[in-house]
Structure formats: C-alpha cells, structure tokens
C-alpha positions as CSV (number, residue, x, y, z in Angstrom):
1,X,127.3,125.3,137.3
2,X,129.7,128.0,138.4
3,X,128.3,130.5,141.0
4,X,128.2,134.1,139.7
5,X,130.6,136.4,141.3
6,X,127.9,138.5,142.9
7,X,126.5,135.5,144.7
8,X,129.9,134.6,145.9
9,X,130.4,138.1,147.2
10,X,127.1,138.1,148.9
11,X,128.0,134.8,150.7
12,X,131.4,136.3,151.7
13,X,129.8,139.4,153.0
14,X,127.5,137.3,155.3
15,X,130.6,137.0,157.5
16,X,130.4,140.7,158.3
17,X,127.5,139.8,160.5
18,X,129.9,138.0,162.9
19,X,132.2,141.1,163.1
20,X,129.1,143.4,163.8
21,X,128.0,141.0,166.6
22,X,131.4,141.4,168.3
23,X,131.5,145.2,168.1
24,X,128.1,146.9,168.6
25,X,129.6,150.4,167.7
26,X,129.9,149.4,164.0
27,X,127.3,148.7,161.4
28,X,128.2,145.9,159.2
29,X,125.6,145.0,156.7
30,X,125.9,142.0,154.3
31,X,125.8,143.0,150.7
32,X,122.4,143.5,149.3
33,X,120.4,145.6,146.9
34,X,121.2,146.7,143.4
35,X,124.8,148.1,143.8
36,X,127.4,146.1,142.1
37,X,130.0,144.7,144.5
38,X,133.5,146.5,144.2
39,X,135.8,144.9,141.6
40,X,138.8,145.6,144.0
41,X,140.2,148.0,146.5
42,X,142.7,149.8,144.3
43,X,140.4,152.7,143.3
44,X,139.3,153.3,146.8
45,X,142.9,153.4,148.1
46,X,143.9,155.7,145.1
47,X,141.0,158.0,146.0
48,X,142.0,158.0,149.7
49,X,145.6,158.9,148.7
50,X,144.4,161.7,146.5
51,X,142.0,163.1,149.3
52,X,145.0,162.9,151.6
53,X,147.1,164.8,149.3
54,X,144.5,167.5,148.4
55,X,142.9,167.9,151.7
56,X,145.1,166.3,154.5
57,X,142.7,167.4,157.2
58,X,140.1,165.2,155.6
59,X,142.2,162.1,155.5
60,X,140.5,160.4,158.4
61,X,137.0,161.5,157.5
62,X,137.4,160.1,154.0
63,X,138.7,156.8,155.5
64,X,135.6,156.6,157.6
65,X,133.3,157.4,154.7
66,X,135.0,154.6,152.7
67,X,134.4,152.1,155.4
68,X,130.8,153.2,155.9
69,X,130.0,153.2,152.2
70,X,131.5,149.7,151.9
71,X,130.4,147.9,155.0
72,X,127.2,149.7,155.9
73,X,125.8,151.2,152.8
74,X,126.9,148.6,150.2
75,X,128.3,151.2,147.7
76,X,130.6,150.3,145.1
77,X,133.8,151.9,146.2
78,X,135.7,150.8,143.2
79,X,133.6,153.2,141.1
80,X,135.2,156.7,140.5
81,X,131.8,158.3,140.4
82,X,131.0,156.8,143.8
83,X,134.3,158.0,145.2
84,X,133.6,161.5,143.9
85,X,130.3,161.3,145.8
86,X,132.1,160.5,148.9
87,X,134.4,163.4,148.5
88,X,131.4,165.6,148.1
89,X,129.9,164.1,151.3
90,X,132.8,165.0,153.4
91,X,132.5,168.6,152.1
92,X,135.0,168.8,149.4
93,X,134.8,169.6,145.7
94,X,134.2,166.4,143.7
95,X,135.0,168.1,140.4
96,X,138.3,169.2,141.7
97,X,139.0,165.7,142.9
98,X,138.1,164.2,139.5
99,X,140.3,166.7,137.8
100,X,143.3,165.8,139.9
101,X,142.5,162.1,139.8
102,X,142.9,162.1,136.0
103,X,146.3,163.8,136.5
104,X,147.6,161.6,139.2
105,X,145.7,158.2,139.0
106,X,148.5,156.2,137.6
107,X,151.3,157.6,139.9
108,X,149.0,157.1,143.0
109,X,148.2,153.5,141.9
110,X,151.9,152.8,141.6
111,X,152.4,154.0,145.2
112,X,149.4,151.9,146.5
113,X,150.9,148.8,144.7
114,X,154.3,149.4,146.1
115,X,152.9,149.8,149.6
116,X,151.0,146.5,149.1
117,X,154.1,144.7,148.1
118,X,156.1,146.0,150.9
119,X,153.5,144.9,153.4
120,X,153.6,141.3,151.8
121,X,157.4,141.4,152.2
122,X,156.8,142.1,155.9
123,X,154.7,139.1,156.2
124,X,151.4,140.9,156.2
125,X,148.8,139.0,154.1
126,X,145.4,139.8,155.6
127,X,143.4,143.0,155.9
128,X,143.3,144.3,158.6
129,X,146.6,143.5,160.1
130,X,147.9,145.2,163.1
131,X,151.6,145.5,163.4
132,X,152.6,145.4,167.1
133,X,156.0,146.8,168.0
134,X,156.9,147.0,164.4
135,X,157.6,143.2,164.3
136,X,154.5,141.2,165.3
137,X,151.8,141.1,162.7
138,X,148.4,140.2,164.1
139,X,146.1,139.4,161.0
140,X,142.4,139.8,160.9
141,X,140.0,141.6,163.0
142,X,140.6,140.7,166.6
143,X,138.9,141.3,169.9
144,X,140.4,143.9,172.1
145,X,141.5,141.2,174.6
146,X,143.8,139.5,171.8
147,X,145.7,142.8,171.5
148,X,146.0,143.4,175.1
149,X,147.4,139.8,175.6
150,X,150.0,140.3,172.9
151,X,151.1,143.7,174.2
152,X,151.4,142.5,177.7
153,X,153.5,139.6,176.6
154,X,155.7,141.8,174.7
155,X,156.1,144.1,177.8
156,X,156.9,141.1,180.0
157,X,159.5,139.8,177.6
158,X,161.1,143.2,177.3
159,X,161.2,143.7,181.1
160,X,162.9,140.3,181.6
161,X,165.5,140.9,179.0
C-alpha cells in the first residue's frame, strides 16, 4: 500500500531533530498537528519577494518568520492566507500584501523559477547551499567547522598561488 504524502512528509521532517541537536539556538520541530504540510516552496518564495519589494526593511524579518513558521510552528507556508498572516505578524498590512500579490504573483513566480534554474546551472542542487568564493558550492546544512575548513583551504591556496 502506498504511503500517504502526509506520512512521508512527517517521516522526512523527523530529520529536523538532527539539525536541532547540532544547533541549540534553533527550534526545529518535526511536523505534527493538523496543519497540512506545504505543497511546495514557490508561494513562500513569491511572498518573500513581494514583502522585499513592498517593505525592503522587512526582508530579513519576513525571512525569519517563514523559517520559524515552517520549521518551528508547522504552518503551511504554501498557503496564501498563512503568508498574509505572517505579513501581519511582522507588522505590515496583510490586505495590501494580498492586493499586490494578485497583481504581481505571476511575474514574481517567473523570477523565482528563473533564479532556481540559474542556481541549478551553477551546480547548486540542495537547500541550503552556501557558495564560497563564488565558485565552491557547499550543499546542505553544515557545522561551522566545515565552512571554516573550506575557507582556510581557499585562503591557503590563494596565498600559495
């Protein structure tokens, strides 16, 4: 019998516990409760782009709210209503957000998809991926020591060149 997608997503989200154990400053909670898991990341990315355009000073706060809503609160960040709630939670007008969303959703989605395709063309296939020195993609969440090691190696090589 095929496993329902919710069960698969809940199993997938159990891996968040490992990340949380490696970084005590974050609150990763495996998916539970009645909220439907997100159908994808495109709506959240479109919503973030729109917030960035409408309220540039709120760009990082919206980014943080999206991460918290998804990883800590198990909210469905592919739902436009949830995204409007997050806009309100960062102190902005959710009605204004929804009005502009209807006007710009298609164009913003095209931008997100183009950026995604550009990343794939650069060899970036995982989220997160950190691009070191504009050439070295380090995929996945890594411990600080991993980044320090790569950066030290790049510095050593550039000094010996």
